[in-house]
C-alpha positions in Angstrom: -36.0 19.7 -10.3 -34.6 16.6 -8.5 -36.6 14.3 -10.7 -35.3 16.1 -13.8 -31.7 15.7 -12.6 -32.2 12.1 -11.8 -33.6 11.5 -15.3 -30.6 13.2 -16.9 -28.2 11.2 -14.7 -29.9 8.0 -15.8 -29.7 9.0 -19.4 -26.0 9.8 -19.1 -25.4 6.3 -17.7 -27.4 4.7 -20.5 -25.4 6.7 -23.1 -22.1 5.7 -21.4 -23.1 2.1 -21.5 -23.9 2.4 -25.1 -20.5 3.8 -26.0 -18.0 1.8 -27.9 -15.7 0.7 -25.0 -12.8 0.2 -27.4 -12.2 3.9 -27.1 -12.6 4.0 -23.3 -10.2 2.7 -20.6 -11.5 2.4 -17.1 -8.8 2.5 -14.5 -9.4 1.8 -10.8 -6.5 2.7 -8.5 -5.7 3.7 -4.9 -6.2 7.3 -4.0 -3.2 9.6 -4.5 -1.2 6.8 -6.1 -0.2 8.3 -9.4 1.1 11.5 -11.0 -2.2 12.4 -12.7 -0.4 14.3 -15.4 0.7 11.0 -16.9 -2.9 10.1 -17.7 -3.4 12.4 -20.7 0.1 11.5 -21.8 -0.9 7.9 -21.9 -3.9 8.7 -24.1 -1.6 10.5 -26.6 1.0 7.7 -26.4 -1.6 5.0 -26.9 -2.8 6.7 -30.1 0.8 7.1 -31.4 1.5 3.4 -30.7 -1.8 1.9 -32.0 -3.4 4.5 -34.3 -6.5 4.3 -32.1 -7.8 6.9 -29.7 -8.7 6.2 -26.1 -10.1 8.2 -23.2 -9.2 7.2 -19.6 -11.9 7.1 -16.9 -9.9 7.2 -13.7 -11.5 6.2 -10.4 -10.0 5.6 -7.0 -10.6 3.4 -3.9 -9.3 3.3 -0.3 -9.9 -0.3 0.7 -8.9 -3.4 -1.2 -12.1 -5.2 -0.3 -14.2 -2.4 -1.7 -12.5 -2.8 -5.1 -12.8 -6.6 -4.9 -16.5 -6.5 -4.0 -17.3 -4.3 -7.0 -15.7 -6.7 -9.4 -16.5 -10.0 -7.7 -20.2 -9.2 -6.8 -21.0 -6.3 -9.0 -19.2 -7.5 -12.1 -17.9 -4.0 -12.7 -16.2 -3.6 -16.1 -13.0 -2.0 -14.9 -10.2 -2.7 -17.4 -7.3 -2.4 -15.1 -7.1 -2.2 -11.3 -4.3 -2.1 -8.7 -4.9 -4.5 -5.8 -2.5 -5.5 -3.0 -0.6 -8.8 -3.0 -3.0 -10.9 -1.0 -6.0 -9.6 -3.0 -4.2 -10.6 -6.2 -3.9 -14.1 -4.7 -7.6 -14.1 -3.9 -8.6 -12.9 -7.4 -6.4 -15.6 -9.0 -7.9 -18.3 -6.9 -11.4 -17.0 -7.7 -10.7 -16.9 -11.4 -11.3 -13.1 -11.6 -8.2 -12.2 -13.6 -7.3 -12.4 -17.3 -3.7 -13.4 -18.3 -1.6 -10.5 -19.4 -0.6 -10.7 -23.1 2.9 -9.2 -23.5 2.7 -8.8 -27.3 2.9 -5.0 -28.0 3.9 -5.2 -31.7 6.5 -2.6 -32.5 6.1 -1.0 -29.1 8.9 -1.9 -26.6 7.9 -4.3 -23.8 8.8 -2.2 -20.8 7.3 -4.7 -18.3 9.7 -7.6 -18.7 12.7 -5.5 -19.5 12.5 -3.4 -16.4 10.9 -5.5 -13.7 13.2 -6.1 -10.8 14.3 -9.8 -10.5 13.5 -9.6 -6.8 9.9 -8.6 -7.5 9.5 -11.3 -10.1 10.7 -13.9 -7.5 8.2 -12.6 -4.9 5.3 -12.8 -7.4 6.4 -16.3 -8.2 5.8 -17.1 -4.5 2.2 -15.9 -4.5 -0.5 -18.5 -4.0 -2.5 -18.3 -7.1 -4.3 -21.6 -6.8 -2.0 -23.1 -9.4 -1.6 -19.9 -11.5 1.6 -18.0 -11.6 1.0 -14.4 -10.5 3.6 -13.1 -12.9 1.4 -14.2 -15.8 -1.6 -12.3 -14.6 -0.2 -9.3 -12.8 2.6 -6.7 -12.9 4.0 -5.1 -9.8 3.5 -1.3 -9.4 4.8 -0.2 -5.9 6.3 -2.1 -3.0 7.6 -1.5 0.5 8.3 -2.9 3.9 6.6 -2.9 7.3 8.7 -1.6 10.2 9.1 0.9 13.1 9.0 4.7 12.6 10.4 6.4 15.7 11.5 9.7 17.1 15.2 9.6 17.8 14.9 12.2 20.5 13.0 9.8 22.7 13.8 6.4 21.3 17.2 4.9 20.8 18.2 2.9 17.7 18.5 -0.2 20.0 15.1 0.2 21.4 13.6 0.5 17.9 15.4 -2.6 16.7 12.8 -5.0 18.0 9.0 -5.4 17.5 8.8 -5.7 21.3 9.2 -1.9 21.5 5.4 -1.6 21.2 5.1 -3.4 24.5 7.6 -1.1 26.3 5.8 0.8 29.1 8.4 3.6 28.6 6.4 4.7 25.6 2.9 4.4 26.9 0.4 6.7 25.1 3.1 7.5 22.5 2.6 4.4 20.4 0.5 4.4 17.2 -0.2 1.1 15.4 -1.7 0.5 11.9 -5.3 -0.7 12.0 -4.4 -3.6 9.8 -5.0 -7.1 11.3 -2.9 -8.9 8.6 0.2 -6.7 8.9 0.2 -6.7 12.7 -0.4 -10.4 13.0 2.5 -11.1 10.6 5.1 -9.0 12.5 4.1 -10.3 15.9 4.0 -13.9 15.0 7.6 -13.4 13.7 8.6 -12.0 17.0 6.8 -14.7 19.1 8.4 -17.5 17.1 12.0 -16.3 17.3 13.3 -19.4 19.1 11.8 -21.6 16.5 13.2 -19.5 13.7 16.7 -19.5 15.1 16.6 -23.3 15.7 15.4 -23.9 12.2 12.2 -25.5 13.2 10.3 -23.1 11.0 11.1 -20.5 8.3 9.7 -17.0 7.8 7.9 -18.1 4.7 6.3 -21.0 6.6 5.1 -18.7 9.4 3.2 -16.6 6.9 1.1 -19.7 6.1 0.2 -20.4 9.7 -3.4 -19.2 10.3 -4.0 -21.8 13.1 -6.1 -21.1 16.2 -2.9 -21.4 18.3 -1.1 -18.7 16.2 -4.1 -16.4 16.4 -4.4 -16.9 20.2 -0.7 -16.2 20.7 -0.8 -12.9 18.8 -4.1 -11.9 20.5 -2.6 -12.5 23.9 0.5 -10.4 23.1 -1.5 -7.5 21.5 -3.8 -7.4 24.6 -0.7 -6.6 26.6 0.2 -3.9 24.1 -3.3 -2.4 24.0 -3.1 -0.3 27.2 0.0 1.5 25.9 -1.4 2.4 22.5 -2.4 6.0 21.8 -4.3 5.1 18.6 -5.1 2.4 16.0 -4.8 4.3 12.7 -5.0 4.0 9.0 -3.6 7.4 8.1 -3.3 9.9 10.9 -0.4 8.2 12.7 2.3 9.8 10.5 0.9 13.3 11.3 1.0 12.5 15.0 4.6 11.4 14.6 5.7 14.6 12.8 4.1 16.7 15.5 5.8 14.6 18.3 2.5 13.5 19.8 3.7 10.0 19.0 7.2 8.6 19.5 6.7 5.1 18.1 4.7 3.9 15.1 4.3 0.4 13.6 4.1 1.6 10.0 4.6 1.2 6.3 7.8 2.4 4.6 5.7 4.6 2.2 4.2 6.5 5.1 7.5 6.6 6.9 9.1 8.4 3.9 6.4 11.1 4.0 6.7 11.5 7.7 10.4 11.7 7.8 10.5 14.4 5.2 7.7 16.4 6.8 9.3 16.1 10.3 12.7 17.3 9.0 11.1 20.6 8.0 9.9 21.0 11.6 13.3 20.0 13.1 12.0 16.6 14.2 14.3 13.6 13.8 12.2 10.7 12.7 13.8 7.4 11.6 12.6 4.1 10.2 13.9 0.6 10.7 13.0 -3.0 10.0 13.3 -4.9 13.3 16.0 -7.6 13.7 13.6 -10.5 14.2 12.3 -10.2 10.6 9.5 -8.3 8.8 7.2 -8.4 5.8 7.3 -6.8 2.4 4.2 -5.8 0.6 3.3 -5.2 -3.1 0.6 -3.5 -5.1 0.2 -4.6 -8.8 -1.7 -4.0 -12.0 -4.2 -6.7 -13.1 -6.9 -7.0 -15.8 -10.2 -8.2 -14.2 -12.3 -10.9 -15.8 -15.1 -8.4 -16.7 -12.8 -5.9 -18.5 -14.1 -4.5 -21.8 -10.9 -3.0 -23.2 -8.2 -5.5 -22.6 -5.9 -4.1 -25.3 -5.8 -0.6 -23.8 -5.4 -2.2 -20.4 -2.2 -4.0 -21.3 -0.8 -0.9 -22.9 -1.6 1.0 -19.7 0.4 -1.5 -17.7 3.3 -1.3 -20.2 3.2 2.5 -20.1 3.3 2.5 -16.3 6.5 0.4 -16.5 8.3 2.9 -18.7 11.2 4.3 -16.7 10.4 8.0 -17.0 6.8 7.4 -16.0 8.0 5.2 -13.1 10.2 8.0 -11.8 7.5 10.6 -12.0 5.0 8.4 -10.2 7.5 7.7 -7.4 8.3 11.4 -7.0 4.7 12.3 -6.6 3.5 9.4 -4.4 6.5 8.8 -2.2 6.2 5.1 -2.7 8.8 2.8 -4.4 8.4 1.3 -7.8 9.1 -2.3 -8.6 11.1 -1.2 -11.6 14.8 -2.3 -11.7 15.6 -0.1 -14.7 19.0 1.6 -14.8 17.3 5.0 -15.1 15.4 4.3 -11.9 18.6 3.3 -10.1 20.3 6.5 -11.3 17.4 8.7 -10.3 17.3 7.5 -6.7 21.1 7.4 -6.1 22.2 10.0 -3.6 25.9 10.3 -2.9 25.3 11.9 0.5 24.0 8.6 1.8 25.8 5.4 2.9 26.3 2.7 0.3 23.9 -0.3 0.2 24.0 -3.7 -1.4 21.0 -3.5 -3.8 22.2 -6.2 -6.1 19.1 -8.3 -5.2 16.9 -5.6 -6.7 18.9 -3.9 -9.5 21.3 -6.7 -10.5 24.9 -7.7 -9.8 26.3 -4.2 -10.6 24.4 -2.6 -7.7 26.5 -4.0 -4.8 27.4 -0.5 -3.5 24.7 2.1 -4.2 24.3 5.2 -2.2 20.5 5.2 -1.6 17.8 5.7 1.1 17.5 2.5 3.1 13.9 3.3 3.8 13.2 3.1 0.1 15.5 0.3 -0.7 16.6 -2.0 2.2 20.1 -3.4 2.1 20.5 -7.0 1.0 21.3 -8.0 4.7 18.0 -6.6 5.7 15.9 -8.0 2.9 17.2 -11.5 3.8 15.2 -11.2 7.0 12.0 -10.5 5.2 9.0 -12.5 4.0 5.7 -11.8 2.3 2.1 -12.2 3.5 -0.6 -14.3 1.9 -4.4 -14.3 1.6 -6.0 -16.2 4.5 -8.9 -17.5 2.4 -11.6 -19.1 4.5 -9.7 -18.2 7.7 -10.0 -14.4 7.1 -13.1 -14.1 9.3 -11.1 -15.6 12.2 -8.3 -13.0 11.7 -10.8 -10.1 11.6 -12.5 -11.4 14.8 -9.2 -11.7 16.6 -8.3 -8.1 15.7 -11.7 -6.8 16.8 -11.2 -8.5 20.2 -7.8 -6.9 20.5 -9.0 -3.4 19.9 -12.2 -4.0 22.0 -14.7 -1.3 22.8 -12.8 0.7 25.5 -11.4 4.0 24.4 -7.9 5.0 25.3 -6.6 8.5 26.0 -6.0 9.5 22.4 -9.3 8.1 21.3 -11.1 10.2 23.9 -9.2 13.3 22.8 -10.0 12.7 19.1 -13.7 12.1 19.8 -13.8 15.3 22.0 -12.2 17.4 19.3 -14.5 15.9 16.7 -17.6 16.8 18.8 -16.4 20.3 19.4 -15.7 20.7 15.7 -19.2 19.5 14.9 -20.8 22.1 17.3 -18.5 24.8 16.0 -19.4 24.0 12.4 -23.1 23.9 13.1 -22.9 27.4 14.6 -20.7 28.7 11.8 -23.0 27.2 9.2 -26.1 28.8 10.7 -24.7 32.3 10.7 -22.3 32.2 7.7 -23.8 29.6 5.5 -23.1 31.4 2.2 -19.4 31.6 2.9 -19.2 28.1 4.3 -20.8 26.7 1.1 -18.0 28.1 -1.0 -15.2 26.2 0.7 -14.1 22.6 0.1 -12.2 20.2 2.4 -8.9 18.8 1.3 -7.9 15.2 1.2 -4.9 13.4 2.6 -3.1 10.9 0.6 -3.2 7.2 1.4 
């Protein structure tokens, strides 16, 4: 039976490979990063615009490098993918991307009409090895890196600096993203405050410093932080914050939005701030890989994803913030119950006093303290090694608790499976969003 199934699977693969790829669009995106109801709508819209039918094959990934490896080493024929900023740089430098043709015939060009001028400027700053990222990629979502904190235990002043993660007052209540690049960038900004204030270096220049001295300084600082950390996390930190098991979290704005909303329903007052020393912004964007087979449908997909109504729906479902500066988007996320912000940098000169959520859209005065990260290229292994040394092998209190709970769960599941296997086989585990 297994041999028969294997043969059928192989046959299906052969049939799929033999299909005319002009009627198939292969999309590779982050998990839980889209309103999936827009996918069939795109198929219908594409046929209306071009007179051609298309079927979307939608797949997801959870790690940038996984996606990159499939394209760079496996030559996978994905038509459109959504990497993060530094991976866009790496793909440009490795000649893995095709330029994006903006000619859509009679169909409106939603990309260039609606793209925020701020996002365009940031993509101009990407290091594409002589190539302009705006010609090869279009932003999708963006956000900031900052401090998520519980106002019951942490004051606004305490949360206003990156050095909060070294404050012994919050020992075993601190969660930090398991992301070497993001942590290095914030800490080097903190450590070089005197040089920044004296004008000896700029924020943008700091993001290009991958020297041994910079790595050593961040490593020394983070080893002071390590004994206070309850957990290095990729996703579970926001849950710990909503349940008040954590009071401080070095986090991304997208996760912060989710955590703040969930915590509010539990009566927990979580807040988010971008520290006074400076911080980084991040971006994810659509690109067409070198080995794409349906470039036409790919560029229409990117255009469709830039349409204001589709933008709003994707933001509502994912909780992340679009790069779109369209008037419809501005109106959709204006909330008169909030304090006015200067968002003219993002939406244009008319947006100097907009009542909006500062977690989603930082005020101009905040964004002026920001910078963007870059790919480390050949120095990436040194960054990864530094981070491994920081985390080390010793387990902290939270790690021990998590492992213990996990082991108990395994034992319980084994017992349950033995006596109630039929019922157990009918259940499925849920997934958490990125």
